[in-house]
C-alpha positions in Angstrom: 0.0 -0.2 0.1 1.4 3.5 -1.0 1.0 6.7 1.1 1.2 10.3 -0.2 4.4 12.5 0.3 4.7 16.2 0.3 8.1 17.2 -0.6 9.3 21.1 -0.8 12.3 22.1 -2.7 14.0 25.5 -3.4 15.9 26.7 -6.2 17.2 29.8 -8.1 15.3 30.8 -11.3 16.4 33.3 -13.8 13.3 35.5 -15.0 13.1 36.9 -18.3 14.5 40.4 -17.3 17.7 38.6 -16.3 17.3 38.9 -12.7 17.5 35.9 -10.4 15.2 34.9 -7.7 14.8 32.0 -5.2 11.4 30.0 -5.5 10.1 27.5 -3.0 7.6 25.1 -4.5 5.9 21.9 -2.8 5.2 18.4 -4.7 2.8 15.5 -3.6 3.5 12.3 -4.8 2.2 8.9 -4.2 4.9 6.3 -3.1 6.0 3.5 -0.8 8.6 5.2 1.2 10.5 8.8 1.6 13.3 7.4 -0.7 11.0 6.6 -3.5 9.1 9.8 -3.4 12.2 11.8 -3.3 13.7 9.6 -6.4 10.3 10.1 -8.3 10.3 13.7 -7.9 14.0 14.0 -9.1 13.2 12.0 -12.1 10.4 14.3 -12.9 12.5 17.5 -12.1 15.5 17.0 -13.9 14.4 17.9 -17.4 13.0 21.4 -15.7 15.3 22.2 -12.9 18.8 21.4 -13.2 19.8 22.3 -9.4 17.5 22.3 -6.4 17.7 21.8 -2.7 15.7 19.3 -1.2 13.9 21.1 2.0 11.5 18.5 3.5 9.7 15.2 2.6 6.8 14.5 5.0 4.1 11.9 5.0 0.6 13.5 4.4 -2.7 12.0 5.5 -4.6 11.9 2.6 -6.6 8.6 1.5 -7.0 9.5 -2.0 -7.5 12.1 -4.7 -10.5 12.6 -6.5 -10.2 14.2 -10.1 
């Protein structure tokens, strides 16, 4: 049985005007463990964000997501 995890990251983003700003984002993933959630997020983000810092990973008390 898999659980839901919230993973928070922080990275530097260059804006259109050339300035650089720090950006924080949270992602929710379904995984079997903390390690799997981090690995899945890394495989998704590697094509969009080259370098980021993983801030936290926490288990979330969500039963299901209804779309």
